[in-house]
C-alpha positions as CSV (number, residue, x, y, z in Angstrom):
1,M,24.3,46.7,40.8
2,A,21.7,48.5,38.8
3,L,23.6,47.7,35.6
4,V,23.9,44.0,36.6
5,A,20.2,43.9,37.3
6,L,19.4,45.3,33.9
7,A,21.8,43.0,32.2
8,L,20.4,40.0,34.1
9,A,16.9,40.8,32.8
10,T,18.2,41.0,29.3
11,I,20.1,37.8,29.7
12,I,17.0,36.0,31.0
13,A,15.0,37.4,28.1
14,M,17.5,36.1,25.6
15,A,17.5,32.7,27.3
16,A,13.7,32.6,27.1
17,L,13.9,33.5,23.5
18,S,16.6,30.9,22.6
19,I,15.6,28.0,24.9
20,D,11.9,28.3,25.2
21,I,11.2,29.3,21.6
22,G,13.6,26.6,20.5
23,T,11.6,24.1,22.6
24,L,8.4,25.2,20.9
25,Y,9.9,24.8,17.5
26,Q,11.0,21.3,18.4
27,A,7.5,20.5,19.7
28,K,6.0,21.9,16.5
29,A,8.2,19.6,14.4
30,E,7.2,16.6,16.6
31,A,3.6,17.5,16.2
32,Q,4.0,17.6,12.4
33,R,5.6,14.2,12.5
34,A,2.7,12.8,14.5
35,A,0.2,14.3,12.1
36,D,2.1,12.9,9.1
37,A,2.2,9.4,10.6
38,G,-1.6,9.5,11.5
39,A,-2.6,10.7,8.0
40,L,-0.5,8.1,6.2
41,T,-1.8,5.3,8.5
42,A,-5.4,6.1,7.7
43,A,-4.7,6.5,4.0
44,R,-2.9,3.2,3.9
45,L,-5.7,1.4,5.6
46,I,-8.1,2.8,3.0
47,S,-5.7,1.6,0.3
48,I,-5.2,-2.0,1.5
49,S,-8.9,-2.4,2.4
50,G,-9.8,-1.9,-1.3
51,L,-12.1,1.0,-0.7
52,T,-11.1,2.5,-4.0
53,G,-12.2,-0.7,-5.7
54,D,-15.8,0.3,-5.1
55,P,-15.7,3.9,-6.2
56,T,-19.4,4.3,-7.2
57,N,-21.2,2.0,-4.8
58,G,-19.3,2.4,-1.5
59,N,-22.1,4.4,0.2
60,A,-24.8,1.9,-0.8
61,D,-23.2,-1.4,0.2
62,G,-21.5,-0.2,3.4
63,T,-17.9,-0.4,2.2
64,W,-17.0,3.2,3.1
65,A,-18.9,3.2,6.4
66,A,-17.0,0.1,7.5
67,I,-13.6,1.8,7.0
68,C,-14.1,5.5,7.8
69,G,-17.8,6.0,8.7
70,G,-19.9,6.0,11.9
71,A,-19.1,7.4,15.3
72,T,-15.7,5.7,15.7
73,P,-14.3,5.1,12.2
74,Y,-11.8,2.2,11.8
75,A,-9.3,4.3,9.9
76,S,-9.6,7.3,12.3
77,Q,-9.0,5.1,15.4
78,A,-5.8,3.7,13.8
79,A,-4.6,7.2,12.9
80,I,-5.3,8.5,16.4
81,K,-3.6,5.6,18.0
82,L,-0.4,6.0,15.9
83,A,-0.4,9.8,16.3
84,Q,-0.4,9.4,20.1
85,A,2.0,6.4,20.1
86,T,5.3,6.7,22.1
87,Q,7.4,7.2,19.0
88,N,5.2,10.2,18.1
89,F,5.1,12.0,21.5
90,V,5.2,15.8,21.4
91,D,7.6,17.1,24.0
92,A,7.7,13.8,25.8
93,A,3.9,13.4,26.0
94,P,1.1,12.2,23.7
95,A,-0.8,14.8,21.7
96,S,-3.7,16.3,23.7
97,T,-6.2,16.0,20.8
98,V,-6.1,14.3,17.4
99,T,-8.9,15.0,14.9
100,V,-9.4,13.1,11.6
101,T,-11.4,14.2,8.7
102,Y,-12.0,13.0,5.1
103,G,-12.5,14.5,1.7
104,A,-11.7,14.0,-2.0
105,G,-8.9,15.5,-4.1
106,N,-6.2,17.9,-3.0
107,A,-8.6,20.2,-1.3
108,G,-8.7,17.9,1.8
109,G,-12.0,17.8,3.6
110,A,-13.8,18.3,6.9
111,A,-16.1,15.3,7.1
112,S,-15.5,13.1,10.1
113,D,-17.7,10.4,8.5
114,C,-16.6,9.5,5.0
115,S,-19.8,7.8,4.1
116,T,-21.4,11.2,3.7
117,L,-19.1,12.1,0.8
118,G,-19.7,11.7,-2.9
119,A,-18.4,9.3,-5.5
120,A,-15.1,11.3,-6.0
121,F,-14.0,10.0,-2.5
122,G,-13.8,6.5,-3.9
123,I,-11.3,7.4,-6.5
124,N,-9.0,9.9,-4.7
125,P,-9.8,9.7,-1.0
126,T,-7.9,12.1,1.3
127,V,-7.4,12.1,5.1
128,T,-6.6,15.1,7.1
129,V,-5.1,14.7,10.6
130,T,-4.7,17.6,13.0
131,V,-2.6,17.1,16.1
132,K,-2.6,19.6,19.1
133,R,-0.5,19.5,22.2
134,T,-1.5,22.0,24.9
135,N,0.1,23.4,28.1
136,L,3.7,22.9,26.9
137,P,6.3,23.4,29.7
138,I,8.3,26.6,29.6
139,F,11.4,27.5,31.7
140,F,13.0,30.9,31.7
141,A,9.9,32.6,30.3
142,H,8.2,31.9,33.7
143,V,9.8,35.0,35.1
144,F,7.6,37.2,32.9
145,S,4.5,35.9,34.6
146,L,5.4,38.3,37.4
147,F,4.4,41.1,35.0
148,G,1.0,39.6,34.1
149,G,2.1,37.4,31.2
150,T,0.1,34.3,30.2
151,Y,2.8,31.8,29.3
152,S,1.4,28.6,31.0
153,G,-1.1,27.9,28.2
154,I,1.2,27.7,25.3
155,S,0.3,25.0,22.7
156,V,1.4,23.8,19.3
157,S,-0.5,22.1,16.5
158,A,0.2,20.6,13.1
159,T,-2.0,19.4,10.2
160,A,-1.2,16.8,7.5
161,T,-3.2,15.5,4.6
162,A,-2.6,12.2,2.8
163,E,-4.3,10.7,-0.2
164,A,-4.7,7.2,-1.6
165,Y,-4.8,7.6,-5.4
166,N,-6.5,5.0,-7.7
167,S,-5.8,5.5,-11.4
168,S,-8.8,3.6,-12.6
169,A,-10.5,6.0,-15.0
170,S,-9.1,8.9,-12.9
171,G,-12.6,9.5,-11.5
172,S,-14.1,10.6,-14.8
173,G,-13.6,7.9,-17.4
174,G,-11.2,10.1,-19.3
175,G,-7.8,11.8,-19.0
176,N,-6.3,8.7,-17.3
177,I,-3.3,9.3,-15.1
178,P,-1.4,6.0,-14.8
179,V,0.5,4.6,-11.8
180,Q,4.0,3.1,-11.8
181,P,4.6,1.1,-8.7
182,R,8.2,0.7,-7.7
183,C,8.0,-2.7,-6.1
184,V,6.3,-5.3,-8.4
185,K,6.6,-9.1,-8.3
186,P,7.7,-10.7,-11.6
187,W,4.4,-12.5,-12.3
188,I,2.8,-11.0,-15.4
189,I,-0.9,-12.1,-15.5
190,P,-3.4,-11.8,-18.3
191,N,-6.4,-9.5,-17.9
192,L,-8.7,-12.4,-17.0
193,D,-10.6,-12.5,-13.7
194,P,-11.0,-16.2,-12.8
195,D,-13.8,-15.5,-10.2
196,N,-15.8,-13.4,-12.7
197,G,-16.2,-15.9,-15.5
198,G,-13.0,-14.8,-17.2
199,A,-14.1,-11.2,-17.6
200,T,-11.4,-8.6,-17.5
201,F,-10.0,-7.2,-14.3
202,V,-9.9,-3.7,-15.8
203,S,-11.1,-2.0,-19.0
204,T,-8.4,-1.6,-21.6
205,V,-10.3,1.5,-22.9
206,D,-10.3,3.7,-19.8
207,G,-8.8,1.7,-17.0
208,S,-12.0,1.4,-15.0
209,I,-12.5,-1.7,-12.7
210,T,-14.7,-4.2,-14.4
211,N,-16.2,-6.0,-11.3
212,K,-16.4,-3.1,-8.8
213,G,-17.2,-3.8,-5.2
214,V,-16.2,-5.9,-2.2
215,L,-17.1,-9.6,-2.3
216,V,-18.1,-9.7,1.4
217,F,-20.9,-7.3,0.6
218,G,-22.3,-9.5,-2.2
219,S,-20.1,-9.1,-5.3
220,G,-16.9,-7.5,-6.5
221,V,-13.3,-8.2,-7.2
222,I,-12.0,-7.0,-3.8
223,G,-11.8,-10.1,-1.6
224,E,-11.7,-12.6,-4.5
225,T,-9.4,-15.6,-3.8
226,F,-7.8,-17.6,-6.6
227,G,-4.6,-19.2,-7.7
228,L,-1.7,-17.9,-9.7
229,T,-0.1,-20.8,-11.6
230,A,2.9,-20.6,-13.9
231,D,2.2,-21.0,-17.6
232,C,5.3,-23.2,-17.8
233,N,5.7,-27.0,-17.8
234,P,7.7,-28.0,-14.7
235,G,9.6,-30.5,-16.8
236,Q,11.0,-28.0,-19.2
237,A,14.1,-25.9,-19.0
238,N,12.1,-22.7,-19.6
239,C,8.8,-21.3,-20.8
240,L,9.9,-20.8,-24.4
241,G,8.2,-22.6,-27.2
242,V,5.1,-24.8,-27.6
243,T,6.5,-27.5,-25.3
244,G,7.5,-25.1,-22.6
245,M,4.4,-23.1,-22.3
246,I,1.1,-24.7,-21.3
247,S,-0.9,-22.2,-23.3
248,N,0.0,-19.1,-25.4
249,P,-1.3,-16.6,-24.5
250,P,-1.8,-17.4,-20.8
251,I,-5.4,-18.2,-19.9
252,R,-7.8,-18.7,-17.0
253,V,-8.0,-22.3,-15.9
254,G,-10.9,-23.0,-13.5
255,N,-10.2,-20.8,-10.4
256,N,-6.7,-20.1,-11.4
257,V,-5.0,-17.6,-13.8
258,Q,-1.7,-18.4,-15.5
259,Y,1.2,-16.1,-15.3
260,V,4.5,-15.7,-17.2
261,P,7.8,-14.6,-15.7
262,A,8.8,-11.0,-16.2
263,L,12.3,-10.0,-17.4
264,V,14.1,-8.7,-14.3
265,S,16.5,-5.9,-15.2
266,G,18.7,-5.9,-12.2
267,S,19.4,-7.2,-8.7
268,A,16.6,-6.5,-6.3
269,G,17.2,-4.9,-2.9
270,A,16.3,-6.2,0.5
271,A,16.4,-9.8,-0.6
272,L,17.0,-12.3,2.2
273,S,19.7,-14.9,2.1
274,C,17.2,-17.7,1.6
275,A,16.3,-16.6,-2.0
276,T,19.3,-15.3,-3.8
277,A,19.9,-18.1,-6.4
278,N,19.1,-15.8,-9.3
279,S,17.7,-12.4,-10.0
280,Y,14.2,-13.8,-10.5
281,Q,14.2,-15.2,-6.9
282,Q,15.5,-11.9,-5.6
283,A,12.8,-9.9,-7.4
284,I,10.1,-12.1,-5.6
285,D,11.7,-12.0,-2.2
286,G,13.1,-8.5,-2.3
287,C,11.9,-5.2,-3.9
288,D,12.8,-4.9,-7.6
289,Q,13.0,-1.2,-8.1
290,T,15.0,-1.3,-11.3
291,T,12.4,-3.0,-13.5
292,V,9.9,-0.5,-14.9
293,Y,6.4,-1.5,-15.5
294,A,5.0,1.4,-17.5
295,C,1.2,1.1,-17.1
296,G,-0.8,2.1,-20.1
297,T,2.2,2.5,-22.4
298,L,2.7,0.4,-25.5
299,N,5.3,-2.3,-24.7
300,G,5.4,-1.1,-21.1
301,G,6.6,-4.5,-19.7
302,Q,8.8,-7.4,-20.9
303,V,8.4,-11.1,-20.5
304,N,11.3,-13.5,-20.0
305,L,10.3,-16.9,-21.5
306,N,13.9,-18.1,-20.9
307,E,13.0,-18.3,-17.2
308,N,11.0,-21.2,-15.7
309,P,9.6,-20.2,-12.3
310,V,8.8,-23.8,-11.4
311,N,12.2,-25.3,-12.6
312,P,12.6,-28.6,-14.4
313,G,12.2,-31.6,-12.1
314,V,12.5,-29.5,-8.9
315,L,9.4,-29.4,-6.7
316,T,10.6,-26.4,-4.8
317,G,11.4,-24.2,-7.8
318,D,12.2,-20.5,-7.9
319,T,8.7,-19.3,-7.1
320,A,8.1,-21.6,-4.2
321,T,11.5,-21.0,-2.7
322,A,11.3,-17.2,-3.0
323,V,7.7,-16.9,-1.8
324,A,8.5,-19.1,1.2
325,C,11.4,-16.8,2.0
326,L,9.4,-13.6,1.5
327,T,6.6,-14.7,3.8
328,Q,8.9,-16.5,6.2
329,S,6.9,-19.7,5.9
330,S,7.1,-23.2,4.6
331,P,4.9,-24.7,1.7
332,T,4.4,-27.7,3.9
333,Y,4.2,-26.3,7.5
334,G,2.9,-22.8,7.0
335,G,3.9,-20.0,9.4
336,A,3.0,-17.1,7.1
337,D,0.8,-14.1,8.1
338,A,-2.9,-14.7,7.5
339,L,-5.6,-12.5,6.0
340,V,-9.1,-12.5,7.5
341,S,-11.1,-11.6,4.4
342,S,-14.5,-13.0,5.6
343,T,-15.2,-9.8,7.5
344,Y,-14.6,-6.2,6.5
345,P,-12.3,-4.3,6.9
346,F,-9.8,-7.0,6.2
347,Q,-7.5,-7.9,9.1
348,I,-4.0,-9.3,9.0
349,Q,-2.9,-11.8,11.6
350,A,0.8,-12.2,12.4
351,G,2.2,-15.7,11.7
352,L,4.8,-17.7,13.5
353,G,7.3,-16.8,10.8
354,N,6.8,-13.1,11.1
355,P,10.0,-11.4,12.4
356,L,8.0,-9.3,14.9
357,V,6.7,-12.5,16.5
358,A,10.2,-14.0,16.6
359,Q,11.5,-10.8,18.3
360,G,8.6,-10.8,20.8
361,V,7.2,-7.5,19.6
362,V,3.8,-9.1,18.8
363,N,2.3,-12.5,19.5
364,N,1.2,-15.1,17.0
365,N,-2.2,-14.2,15.5
366,D,-2.0,-10.6,16.8
367,I,-3.6,-8.1,14.4
368,I,-1.0,-6.1,12.4
369,T,-1.3,-3.4,9.8
370,T,1.4,-4.4,7.3
371,S,2.9,-7.7,6.0
372,N,5.4,-9.0,3.5
373,S,2.6,-11.1,2.1
374,I,1.0,-8.0,0.5
375,V,2.4,-7.8,-3.0
376,T,1.7,-6.2,-6.4
377,V,1.5,-8.0,-9.7
378,P,1.1,-6.5,-13.2
379,I,-1.8,-7.2,-15.6
380,Y,-1.1,-7.2,-19.3
381,D,-3.4,-6.8,-22.3
382,S,-3.7,-10.5,-23.3
383,T,-6.1,-9.8,-26.3
384,V,-3.2,-9.1,-28.6
385,G,-2.5,-12.8,-29.2
386,P,0.4,-15.1,-28.5
387,L,3.7,-14.1,-27.0
388,V,6.4,-14.2,-29.8
389,G,10.1,-14.6,-29.1
390,S,12.0,-15.3,-26.0
391,Q,11.6,-11.9,-24.4
392,P,8.5,-10.3,-25.9
393,T,7.2,-6.9,-24.8
394,V,3.6,-6.5,-23.5
395,T,1.3,-3.6,-22.7
396,I,0.6,-3.3,-18.9
397,V,-3.0,-2.2,-18.4
398,G,-3.2,-2.4,-14.6
399,F,-2.1,-3.9,-11.3
400,L,-3.5,-6.2,-8.6
401,Q,-2.6,-5.7,-5.0
402,V,-2.9,-9.2,-3.5
403,F,-2.3,-11.0,-0.2
404,I,-0.4,-14.3,-0.5
405,N,-2.3,-16.9,1.5
406,K,-0.1,-19.8,0.8
407,I,2.4,-21.4,-1.7
408,D,2.6,-25.0,-2.6
409,I,5.7,-27.0,-3.6
410,L,4.8,-26.7,-7.3
411,G,4.9,-22.9,-7.2
412,N,1.2,-22.3,-7.2
413,V,0.4,-19.1,-5.3
414,N,-3.0,-18.7,-3.6
415,V,-3.9,-15.0,-3.3
416,T,-6.7,-12.7,-2.2
417,V,-7.3,-9.4,-4.0
418,M,-7.0,-6.4,-1.8
419,N,-7.1,-3.7,-4.5
420,V,-7.0,-3.1,-8.2
421,S,-5.9,-0.2,-10.4
422,G,-6.2,0.2,-14.1
423,C,-4.7,2.7,-16.6
424,S,-6.1,1.7,-20.1
425,N,-3.8,0.6,-22.9
426,S,-3.0,4.1,-24.1
427,A,-2.3,6.4,-21.1
428,T,-0.1,9.3,-22.0
429,S,0.1,11.4,-18.8
430,T,3.1,11.3,-16.5
431,P,2.6,8.4,-14.1
432,V,2.2,8.7,-10.3
433,N,4.9,6.7,-8.5
434,G,4.5,4.8,-5.3
435,T,5.2,1.5,-3.7
436,S,1.8,0.0,-4.4
437,P,-0.8,0.1,-7.2
438,V,-2.9,2.6,-5.1
439,P,-0.1,4.9,-3.9
440,V,-0.4,6.6,-0.6
441,R,1.4,10.0,-0.2
442,L,1.4,13.2,1.8
443,I,0.1,16.2,-0.1
444,T,0.2,19.9,0.8
445,P,-2.2,20.6,3.7
446,P,-5.2,22.6,2.7
């Protein structure tokens, strides 16, 4: 009996070690997942709100304070809500505490209010989220409390840091590190801002943003709304030649900027069945990860003047068909998600065509944090002169992240600028990859 008693104590100790510590390790992994999700959420909101489009004046005009400043920062609240959401529970319960701080660069930061930070935050903002779950339940180890143990207050915690990186001048005006988004729509636009008198979107020298700032605060490219119209005559078979192109090179026309179709190198993934007539439609509706747009590299993109995005004699051409499919809307009746850009931060309202509305997850006009209407388009150096040949190469000098407001039957796309990134016309560093022109990624916790 004495031997059995000793063996039983050993067995219980081993059970406590294997089961209870295993439970703690699982809780630790779940806490890390919650922290990762919270950090990425806050960084994404910083990205799609265009905060990095106002890198030097964000404190003065209120841009930063509106996103991540004050007593209850917008981005912080979103991070906390997601970190404590059901899918991120830690051991079947929400995290006890979630703290969010801001900084600049890979060192992270400890500021709960980002408006107290310096100019570096506007170029390379980082968000650090710490998740803690207290009073985790234990099972076999309870027996050791008979001997004065303190096992009822066990807790786990995890920290994650995410950054939103904008390549524009890389924060210093030199040593530009370009970006290379993996999902770009095949509309190559000239470096001409229609809402800024035809000035450039980005500098071709160092990649810096020309018209910095957020429009709702007085001036700036973030929040500008204009049209993207094809530089191809609808009655022609393609864009090639004097009769096919409206102007060469593409120009600004009133409140519109002309685009030319990009050469799509392969079939795009995630394309819906309503836009699969050709690879160009698939690249608009899906995610074309095979075509490389090498920002800042000579001949980093290629035009396809054999394509006509508005199609001869067809009102609902490739662009109109694919955009309507992408946004789950109709050029005539609408139904797409909507961007509220008259206030800041921007808010996205779910449209009737949104799959989440159709499935009953959210209601029409509910506020959502992501949308298929957010797309990336490349900017090319249009100062080099006319496009020569059927598939000329161009130098990509930056990207626009825009929200598609609507599409008409002629293929004219009305968009609002959400963010901008530039990379000059001679960047040599290895590019930073991401799904957007201001990539969001997790970095090593400080």
